[in-house]
VMD Tcl script that builds the backbone (N, CA, C; Angstrom):
set m [mol new atoms 417]
animate dup $m
set s [atomselect $m all]
$s set {name element resname resid chain x y z} {
  {N N MET 1 A 80.667 106.291 78.271}
  {CA C MET 1 A 81.391 105.182 77.769}
  {C C MET 1 A 82.755 105.758 77.895}
  {N N LYS 2 A 83.040 107.106 77.374}
  {CA C LYS 2 A 84.158 107.669 77.413}
  {C C LYS 2 A 85.012 107.847 78.681}
  {N N LYS 3 A 84.078 108.171 79.659}
  {CA C LYS 3 A 84.546 108.310 80.981}
  {C C LYS 3 A 85.217 106.971 81.487}
  {N N HIS 4 A 84.545 105.890 81.302}
  {CA C HIS 4 A 85.013 104.676 81.575}
  {C C HIS 4 A 86.337 104.290 80.901}
  {N N PHE 5 A 86.298 104.458 79.567}
  {CA C PHE 5 A 87.588 104.411 78.961}
  {C C PHE 5 A 88.744 105.099 79.560}
  {N N PHE 6 A 88.621 106.273 79.779}
  {CA C PHE 6 A 89.827 107.119 80.318}
  {C C PHE 6 A 90.262 106.612 81.829}
  {N N PHE 7 A 89.204 106.411 82.492}
  {CA C PHE 7 A 89.247 105.788 83.871}
  {C C PHE 7 A 90.278 104.354 83.825}
  {N N PHE 8 A 90.000 103.347 82.865}
  {CA C PHE 8 A 90.937 102.321 82.887}
  {C C PHE 8 A 92.199 102.712 82.118}
  {N N ILE 9 A 92.286 103.545 81.340}
  {CA C ILE 9 A 93.673 103.977 80.733}
  {C C ILE 9 A 94.562 104.600 81.918}
  {N N ALA 10 A 93.979 105.394 82.724}
  {CA C ALA 10 A 94.538 106.088 83.908}
  {C C ALA 10 A 95.045 104.916 84.812}
  {N N ILE 11 A 94.142 104.050 85.190}
  {CA C ILE 11 A 94.521 102.877 86.078}
  {C C ILE 11 A 95.895 102.148 85.665}
  {N N GLY 12 A 95.681 101.854 84.256}
  {CA C GLY 12 A 96.771 101.177 83.664}
  {C C GLY 12 A 98.020 101.955 83.793}
  {N N LEU 13 A 98.150 103.188 83.467}
  {CA C LEU 13 A 99.322 104.030 83.583}
  {C C LEU 13 A 99.795 104.000 85.038}
  {N N ILE 14 A 98.891 104.219 85.887}
  {CA C ILE 14 A 99.375 103.930 87.297}
  {C C ILE 14 A 100.088 102.724 87.671}
  {N N ALA 15 A 99.496 101.708 87.300}
  {CA C ALA 15 A 99.888 100.410 87.571}
  {C C ALA 15 A 101.343 100.107 86.774}
  {N N GLY 16 A 101.295 100.625 85.608}
  {CA C GLY 16 A 102.547 100.419 84.852}
  {C C GLY 16 A 103.727 101.229 85.350}
  {N N CYS 17 A 103.403 102.121 86.291}
  {CA C CYS 17 A 104.656 103.110 86.828}
  {C C CYS 17 A 105.345 102.379 88.015}
  {N N GLU 18 A 104.659 101.412 88.662}
  {CA C GLU 18 A 104.983 100.861 89.949}
  {C C GLU 18 A 106.455 100.309 89.647}
  {N N GLN 19 A 107.334 100.113 90.618}
  {CA C GLN 19 A 108.724 99.695 90.515}
  {C C GLN 19 A 108.442 98.072 90.452}
  {N N SER 20 A 108.903 97.291 89.300}
  {CA C SER 20 A 108.846 96.095 89.267}
  {C C SER 20 A 109.963 95.294 89.940}
  {N N VAL 21 A 109.858 94.151 90.334}
  {CA C VAL 21 A 111.197 93.520 90.871}
  {C C VAL 21 A 111.513 92.419 89.931}
  {N N THR 22 A 112.929 92.572 89.673}
  {CA C THR 22 A 113.513 91.743 88.701}
  {C C THR 22 A 114.645 91.065 89.392}
  {N N GLU 23 A 115.194 89.885 88.590}
  {CA C GLU 23 A 116.327 89.311 89.205}
  {C C GLU 23 A 117.517 90.396 89.323}
  {N N SER 24 A 117.773 91.043 88.439}
  {CA C SER 24 A 118.764 92.075 88.445}
  {C C SER 24 A 118.714 93.112 89.508}
  {N N SER 25 A 117.513 93.589 89.963}
  {CA C SER 25 A 117.054 94.409 90.923}
  {C C SER 25 A 117.394 93.837 92.541}
  {N N LEU 26 A 117.359 92.575 92.538}
  {CA C LEU 26 A 117.639 91.980 93.926}
  {C C LEU 26 A 118.653 92.191 94.586}
  {N N LYS 27 A 119.709 92.833 93.985}
  {CA C LYS 27 A 121.139 92.919 94.466}
  {C C LYS 27 A 120.959 94.328 95.531}
  {N N ASN 28 A 119.860 95.042 95.126}
  {CA C ASN 28 A 119.699 96.381 95.949}
  {C C ASN 28 A 119.284 96.172 97.279}
  {N N ILE 29 A 118.838 94.884 97.584}
  {CA C ILE 29 A 118.238 94.735 98.858}
  {C C ILE 29 A 119.293 94.653 99.957}
  {N N ASN 30 A 120.516 94.419 99.648}
  {CA C ASN 30 A 121.540 94.416 100.699}
  {C C ASN 30 A 121.861 95.793 101.182}
  {N N GLY 31 A 121.973 95.773 102.471}
  {CA C GLY 31 A 122.409 97.020 103.204}
  {C C GLY 31 A 121.570 97.519 104.062}
  {N N TYR 32 A 121.481 98.679 104.541}
  {CA C TYR 32 A 120.667 99.353 105.601}
  {C C TYR 32 A 119.453 100.089 104.980}
  {N N TRP 33 A 118.126 99.734 105.779}
  {CA C TRP 33 A 116.967 100.251 105.161}
  {C C TRP 33 A 116.177 100.681 106.511}
  {N N GLU 34 A 115.550 101.795 106.391}
  {CA C GLU 34 A 114.659 102.596 107.326}
  {C C GLU 34 A 113.339 102.590 106.805}
  {N N ILE 35 A 112.410 102.154 107.987}
  {CA C ILE 35 A 110.908 102.310 107.327}
  {C C ILE 35 A 110.442 103.663 107.480}
  {N N SER 36 A 109.927 103.937 106.396}
  {CA C SER 36 A 109.272 105.221 106.262}
  {C C SER 36 A 107.810 105.246 106.267}
  {N N GLU 37 A 107.050 104.383 106.033}
  {CA C GLU 37 A 105.698 104.287 106.228}
  {C C GLU 37 A 105.068 102.693 106.152}
  {N N THR 38 A 103.881 102.767 106.620}
  {CA C THR 38 A 103.195 101.333 106.636}
  {C C THR 38 A 101.847 101.648 106.124}
  {N N ILE 39 A 101.274 100.691 105.428}
  {CA C ILE 39 A 100.054 100.887 104.813}
  {C C ILE 39 A 99.199 99.464 105.159}
  {N N SER 40 A 98.169 99.749 105.830}
  {CA C SER 40 A 97.301 98.391 106.419}
  {C C SER 40 A 96.561 98.115 105.131}
  {N N MET 41 A 95.852 96.825 105.318}
  {CA C MET 41 A 94.963 96.322 104.455}
  {C C MET 41 A 93.938 97.272 104.174}
  {N N LYS 42 A 93.359 97.933 105.081}
  {CA C LYS 42 A 92.358 98.876 104.851}
  {C C LYS 42 A 92.835 100.225 104.300}
  {N N GLY 43 A 94.109 100.500 103.850}
  {CA C GLY 43 A 94.508 101.593 103.233}
  {C C GLY 43 A 94.760 102.561 104.277}
  {N N GLU 44 A 94.928 102.387 105.466}
  {CA C GLU 44 A 95.464 103.299 106.440}
  {C C GLU 44 A 96.958 103.476 106.598}
  {N N THR 45 A 97.481 104.694 106.370}
  {CA C THR 45 A 98.815 104.791 106.326}
  {C C THR 45 A 99.418 105.601 107.605}
  {N N LYS 46 A 100.608 104.988 107.919}
  {CA C LYS 46 A 101.348 105.547 109.271}
  {C C LYS 46 A 102.600 105.747 108.827}
  {N N GLU 47 A 102.995 107.238 108.999}
  {CA C GLU 47 A 104.433 107.423 108.423}
  {C C GLU 47 A 105.368 107.455 109.750}
  {N N PHE 48 A 106.714 107.146 109.610}
  {CA C PHE 48 A 107.781 107.170 110.585}
  {C C PHE 48 A 108.611 108.244 110.138}
  {N N LYS 49 A 108.779 109.140 111.078}
  {CA C LYS 49 A 109.783 110.387 110.719}
  {C C LYS 49 A 111.097 110.016 111.464}
  {N N ILE 50 A 111.129 109.391 112.650}
  {CA C ILE 50 A 112.140 109.088 113.269}
  {C C ILE 50 A 112.256 107.721 113.721}
  {N N ASN 51 A 113.289 107.051 113.582}
  {CA C ASN 51 A 113.305 105.561 113.748}
  {C C ASN 51 A 114.526 105.245 114.820}
  {N N GLU 52 A 114.442 104.425 115.847}
  {CA C GLU 52 A 115.565 104.135 116.794}
  {C C GLU 52 A 116.180 102.914 116.107}
  {N N THR 53 A 115.550 102.029 115.430}
  {CA C THR 53 A 116.370 100.892 114.670}
  {C C THR 53 A 115.960 101.074 113.329}
  {N N ILE 54 A 117.114 100.393 112.601}
  {CA C ILE 54 A 117.127 100.288 111.304}
  {C C ILE 54 A 117.420 98.904 110.812}
  {N N ASP 55 A 116.848 98.373 109.579}
  {CA C ASP 55 A 116.844 96.919 109.425}
  {C C ASP 55 A 118.139 96.861 108.208}
  {N N TYR 56 A 119.021 95.881 108.591}
  {CA C TYR 56 A 120.171 95.489 107.800}
  {C C TYR 56 A 119.792 94.230 107.126}
  {N N PHE 57 A 119.758 94.011 105.898}
  {CA C PHE 57 A 119.778 92.960 105.025}
  {C C PHE 57 A 120.991 92.519 104.522}
  {N N GLU 58 A 121.208 91.291 104.346}
  {CA C GLU 58 A 122.296 90.721 103.747}
  {C C GLU 58 A 122.015 89.505 103.160}
  {N N LEU 59 A 121.775 89.337 101.781}
  {CA C LEU 59 A 121.665 88.132 100.963}
  {C C LEU 59 A 122.719 87.867 99.996}
  {N N LYS 60 A 123.060 86.546 99.900}
  {CA C LYS 60 A 123.979 86.202 98.875}
  {C C LYS 60 A 123.448 84.706 98.376}
  {N N ASN 61 A 123.370 84.521 97.267}
  {CA C ASN 61 A 122.863 83.310 96.702}
  {C C ASN 61 A 121.678 82.901 97.180}
  {N N GLY 62 A 120.680 83.772 97.335}
  {CA C GLY 62 A 119.342 83.568 97.689}
  {C C GLY 62 A 119.227 83.196 99.360}
  {N N LYS 63 A 120.187 83.282 99.874}
  {CA C LYS 63 A 120.227 83.090 101.323}
  {C C LYS 63 A 120.847 84.223 102.364}
  {N N GLY 64 A 120.382 84.629 103.529}
  {CA C GLY 64 A 121.168 85.429 104.188}
  {C C GLY 64 A 120.160 85.712 105.637}
  {N N PHE 65 A 120.293 87.055 105.818}
  {CA C PHE 65 A 119.721 87.280 107.292}
  {C C PHE 65 A 119.279 88.925 107.211}
  {N N ARG 66 A 118.389 89.015 108.186}
  {CA C ARG 66 A 118.007 90.535 108.420}
  {C C ARG 66 A 118.207 90.765 110.033}
  {N N LYS 67 A 118.918 91.932 110.245}
  {CA C LYS 67 A 119.046 92.274 111.695}
  {C C LYS 67 A 118.766 93.705 111.871}
  {N N LYS 68 A 118.233 93.959 113.233}
  {CA C LYS 68 A 117.861 95.270 113.629}
  {C C LYS 68 A 119.170 95.830 114.083}
  {N N VAL 69 A 119.486 97.104 113.751}
  {CA C VAL 69 A 120.600 97.890 114.211}
  {C C VAL 69 A 120.318 99.258 114.635}
  {N N MET 70 A 121.051 99.801 115.670}
  {CA C MET 70 A 120.620 101.035 116.286}
  {C C MET 70 A 121.680 102.096 115.786}
  {N N PRO 71 A 121.325 103.192 115.182}
  {CA C PRO 71 A 122.352 104.140 114.556}
  {C C PRO 71 A 122.921 104.873 115.868}
  {N N GLN 72 A 124.198 105.277 115.955}
  {CA C GLN 72 A 124.660 106.005 117.047}
  {C C GLN 72 A 125.061 107.388 116.458}
  {N N PHE 73 A 125.401 108.253 117.509}
  {CA C PHE 73 A 125.713 109.629 117.157}
  {C C PHE 73 A 127.178 109.707 116.400}
  {N N ASN 74 A 127.980 108.687 116.529}
  {CA C ASN 74 A 129.245 108.633 115.955}
  {C C ASN 74 A 129.279 108.274 114.604}
  {N N GLY 75 A 128.093 107.699 113.847}
  {CA C GLY 75 A 128.056 107.256 112.725}
  {C C GLY 75 A 127.925 105.813 112.628}
  {N N HIS 76 A 128.235 105.114 113.703}
  {CA C HIS 76 A 128.393 103.905 113.875}
  {C C HIS 76 A 126.934 103.173 114.117}
  {N N TYR 77 A 126.890 101.804 114.161}
  {CA C TYR 77 A 125.522 101.181 114.457}
  {C C TYR 77 A 126.006 100.189 115.640}
  {N N THR 78 A 125.156 100.056 116.577}
  {CA C THR 78 A 125.172 99.085 117.701}
  {C C THR 78 A 124.252 97.882 117.339}
  {N N VAL 79 A 124.893 96.740 117.203}
  {CA C VAL 79 A 124.304 95.505 116.697}
  {C C VAL 79 A 124.448 94.341 117.902}
  {N N ASN 80 A 123.167 93.600 117.773}
  {CA C ASN 80 A 123.085 92.499 118.943}
  {C C ASN 80 A 123.245 91.361 118.046}
  {N N ASN 81 A 123.181 90.052 118.540}
  {CA C ASN 81 A 123.391 88.793 117.950}
  {C C ASN 81 A 122.098 88.132 117.582}
  {N N GLN 82 A 121.012 88.959 117.682}
  {CA C GLN 82 A 119.790 88.334 117.249}
  {C C GLN 82 A 119.478 88.633 115.594}
  {N N LYS 83 A 119.019 87.656 114.801}
  {CA C LYS 83 A 118.798 87.812 113.538}
  {C C LYS 83 A 117.753 86.902 112.956}
  {N N GLU 84 A 117.133 87.379 111.767}
  {CA C GLU 84 A 116.202 86.527 111.201}
  {C C GLU 84 A 116.836 85.798 109.914}
  {N N GLU 85 A 116.965 84.405 109.910}
  {CA C GLU 85 A 117.362 83.927 108.725}
  {C C GLU 85 A 116.392 84.247 107.491}
  {N N ILE 86 A 116.978 84.427 106.346}
  {CA C ILE 86 A 116.212 84.710 105.270}
  {C C ILE 86 A 116.478 83.545 103.834}
  {N N VAL 87 A 115.332 83.289 103.335}
  {CA C VAL 87 A 115.670 82.517 102.032}
  {C C VAL 87 A 114.885 83.405 101.131}
  {N N LEU 88 A 115.402 83.580 99.804}
  {CA C LEU 88 A 114.736 84.398 98.828}
  {C C LEU 88 A 113.885 83.076 97.901}
  {N N GLN 89 A 112.646 83.438 97.719}
  {CA C GLN 89 A 111.856 82.491 96.998}
  {C C GLN 89 A 111.029 83.161 95.778}
  {N N LYS 90 A 111.258 82.562 94.627}
  {CA C LYS 90 A 110.508 82.901 93.586}
  {C C LYS 90 A 109.355 81.981 93.280}
  {N N GLN 91 A 108.129 82.640 93.075}
  {CA C GLN 91 A 106.909 81.940 92.820}
  {C C GLN 91 A 106.424 82.697 91.421}
  {N N LYS 92 A 106.184 82.193 90.225}
  {CA C LYS 92 A 105.799 82.873 89.038}
  {C C LYS 92 A 106.653 84.023 88.969}
  {N N ASP 93 A 106.089 85.153 88.828}
  {CA C ASP 93 A 106.633 86.306 88.557}
  {C C ASP 93 A 106.804 87.225 89.977}
  {N N HIS 94 A 106.755 86.409 91.107}
  {CA C HIS 94 A 106.659 87.515 92.359}
  {C C HIS 94 A 108.159 86.664 93.099}
  {N N PHE 95 A 108.718 87.665 93.916}
  {CA C PHE 95 A 109.719 87.267 94.885}
  {C C PHE 95 A 109.331 87.445 96.302}
  {N N TYR 96 A 109.831 86.578 97.266}
  {CA C TYR 96 A 109.222 86.498 98.492}
  {C C TYR 96 A 110.603 86.402 99.373}
  {N N LEU 97 A 110.682 86.977 100.593}
  {CA C LEU 97 A 111.585 86.669 101.636}
  {C C LEU 97 A 110.979 85.778 102.474}
  {N N VAL 98 A 111.525 84.678 102.799}
  {CA C VAL 98 A 111.043 83.667 103.856}
  {C C VAL 98 A 111.796 83.963 105.155}
  {N N TYR 99 A 111.274 84.333 106.228}
  {CA C TYR 99 A 112.175 84.591 107.203}
  {C C TYR 99 A 112.056 83.277 108.320}
  {N N THR 100 A 113.065 82.856 109.067}
  {CA C THR 100 A 112.903 81.976 109.961}
  {C C THR 100 A 113.782 82.228 111.290}
  {N N THR 101 A 113.192 82.007 112.396}
  {CA C THR 101 A 113.745 82.329 113.693}
  {C C THR 101 A 113.295 81.232 114.533}
  {N N PRO 102 A 113.995 81.034 115.872}
  {CA C PRO 102 A 113.501 79.860 116.702}
  {C C PRO 102 A 112.090 80.163 117.193}
  {N N TYR 103 A 111.438 81.239 116.962}
  {CA C TYR 103 A 110.076 81.518 117.331}
  {C C TYR 103 A 109.114 81.345 116.252}
  {N N GLY 104 A 109.365 81.261 115.057}
  {CA C GLY 104 A 108.436 81.084 113.942}
  {C C GLY 104 A 109.061 81.370 112.542}
  {N N LYS 105 A 108.038 81.217 111.375}
  {CA C LYS 105 A 108.486 81.292 110.060}
  {C C LYS 105 A 107.469 82.010 109.428}
  {N N TRP 106 A 107.665 82.938 108.760}
  {CA C TRP 106 A 106.695 83.972 107.832}
  {C C TRP 106 A 107.375 84.299 106.586}
  {N N ARG 107 A 106.591 84.889 105.766}
  {CA C ARG 107 A 107.259 85.546 104.555}
  {C C ARG 107 A 106.528 86.994 104.127}
  {N N ASP 108 A 107.477 87.686 103.338}
  {CA C ASP 108 A 107.099 88.807 102.845}
  {C C ASP 108 A 107.254 88.721 101.355}
  {N N GLU 109 A 106.296 89.453 100.497}
  {CA C GLU 109 A 106.421 89.542 99.116}
  {C C GLU 109 A 107.081 90.997 98.904}
  {N N ILE 110 A 108.156 90.888 98.093}
  {CA C ILE 110 A 108.839 92.044 97.598}
  {C C ILE 110 A 108.089 92.763 96.496}
  {N N ILE 111 A 107.396 93.944 96.924}
  {CA C ILE 111 A 106.470 94.588 95.871}
  {C C ILE 111 A 107.098 95.589 95.115}
  {N N SER 112 A 108.265 96.210 95.653}
  {CA C SER 112 A 108.931 97.201 94.694}
  {C C SER 112 A 110.188 97.083 95.386}
  {N N LEU 113 A 111.434 97.422 94.506}
  {CA C LEU 113 A 112.712 97.466 94.819}
  {C C LEU 113 A 113.633 98.286 93.861}
  {N N SER 114 A 114.440 99.108 94.491}
  {CA C SER 114 A 115.236 100.039 93.663}
  {C C SER 114 A 116.462 100.339 94.614}
  {N N ASP 115 A 117.335 101.218 94.081}
  {CA C ASP 115 A 118.399 101.573 95.018}
  {C C ASP 115 A 117.948 102.419 96.135}
  {N N GLU 116 A 116.907 103.066 96.192}
  {CA C GLU 116 A 116.606 103.755 97.362}
  {C C GLU 116 A 115.403 103.525 97.910}
  {N N GLU 117 A 114.588 102.695 97.329}
  {CA C GLU 117 A 113.215 102.242 98.086}
  {C C GLU 117 A 112.971 100.648 98.058}
  {N N LEU 118 A 112.398 100.332 99.085}
  {CA C LEU 118 A 111.875 98.843 99.089}
  {C C LEU 118 A 110.565 98.778 99.755}
  {N N ALA 119 A 109.651 97.997 99.279}
  {CA C ALA 119 A 108.288 97.736 99.661}
  {C C ALA 119 A 108.176 96.265 99.779}
  {N N LEU 120 A 107.659 95.944 101.152}
  {CA C LEU 120 A 107.453 94.482 101.316}
  {C C LEU 120 A 106.056 94.418 101.847}
  {N N LYS 121 A 105.542 93.421 101.363}
  {CA C LYS 121 A 103.826 93.108 101.919}
  {C C LYS 121 A 103.920 91.661 102.600}
  {N N ASN 122 A 103.337 91.639 103.671}
  {CA C ASN 122 A 103.122 90.373 104.572}
  {C C ASN 122 A 102.011 89.744 104.149}
  {N N GLU 123 A 101.801 88.432 104.799}
  {CA C GLU 123 A 100.667 87.539 104.487}
  {C C GLU 123 A 99.392 88.208 104.766}
  {N N GLN 124 A 99.336 89.220 105.766}
  {CA C GLN 124 A 98.180 89.721 106.280}
  {C C GLN 124 A 97.887 90.920 105.313}
  {N N GLY 125 A 98.663 91.284 104.336}
  {CA C GLY 125 A 98.187 92.453 103.511}
  {C C GLY 125 A 98.936 93.845 104.035}
  {N N MET 126 A 99.685 93.663 105.123}
  {CA C MET 126 A 100.451 94.972 105.701}
  {C C MET 126 A 101.513 95.211 104.737}
  {N N GLU 127 A 101.717 96.502 104.224}
  {CA C GLU 127 A 102.682 96.953 103.270}
  {C C GLU 127 A 103.730 97.633 104.553}
  {N N TYR 128 A 105.086 97.364 104.232}
  {CA C TYR 128 A 106.126 98.113 104.901}
  {C C TYR 128 A 107.003 98.910 103.763}
  {N N HIS 129 A 107.116 100.089 103.791}
  {CA C HIS 129 A 107.942 100.948 102.917}
  {C C HIS 129 A 109.068 101.501 103.484}
  {N N TYR 130 A 110.389 101.374 102.950}
  {CA C TYR 130 A 111.690 101.509 103.457}
  {C C TYR 130 A 112.310 102.434 102.501}
  {N N LYS 131 A 113.243 103.139 103.072}
  {CA C LYS 131 A 114.101 104.154 102.273}
  {C C LYS 131 A 115.508 103.850 102.815}
  {N N ARG 132 A 116.630 104.372 102.246}
  {CA C ARG 132 A 117.764 104.163 102.747}
  {C C ARG 132 A 117.990 105.399 103.841}
  {N N PRO 133 A 118.648 105.090 104.867}
  {CA C PRO 133 A 118.772 105.886 105.904}
  {C C PRO 133 A 119.601 107.093 105.507}
  {N N MET 134 A 119.639 108.085 106.092}
  {CA C MET 134 A 120.512 109.234 105.761}
  {C C MET 134 A 121.729 109.175 106.822}
  {N N LYS 135 A 122.893 109.098 106.285}
  {CA C LYS 135 A 124.074 109.126 107.286}
  {C C LYS 135 A 124.297 110.319 107.908}
  {N N PHE 136 A 124.590 110.380 109.293}
  {CA C PHE 136 A 124.976 111.454 110.179}
  {C C PHE 136 A 125.997 110.856 111.140}
  {N N SER 137 A 126.522 111.932 111.792}
  {CA C SER 137 A 127.421 111.894 112.940}
  {C C SER 137 A 127.502 113.049 113.571}
  {N N ILE 138 A 127.927 112.926 114.938}
  {CA C ILE 138 A 128.090 114.372 115.584}
  {C C ILE 138 A 129.713 113.873 116.184}
  {N N LYS 139 A 130.462 114.663 115.888}
  {CA C LYS 139 A 131.792 114.464 116.312}
  {C C LYS 139 A 132.621 115.513 116.896}
}
mol reanalyze $m
mol bondsrecalc $m
mol representation Tube
mol addrep $m
């Protein structure tokens, strides 16, 4: 019985340490995010060491967009005109990003968000973990 008690205490502590998403933390989503890993529904993890593209999010008053940008050696980014429109949605205690393009509509749940980390979960259960990209330039 003691083993089960300590097991549930440990699970509770681990769950309590996760970054919760609050109204005030939503401001952190704006800016550049680099994918660091994905976790499948089955728990399979894939790490990304180098990324050719970085996601740029911009939200104001619950609406905005996400664009893919490509970092350049001079410290700037190459940007194209393609973007995904975003609407922020709140359901109960969860926040969602609802994306719309001419080709479809989908949503991701924001499962954690801080200054330096972002984690999204899509409707198929796939998690996408992001970090802020490191700035670099070769001049």
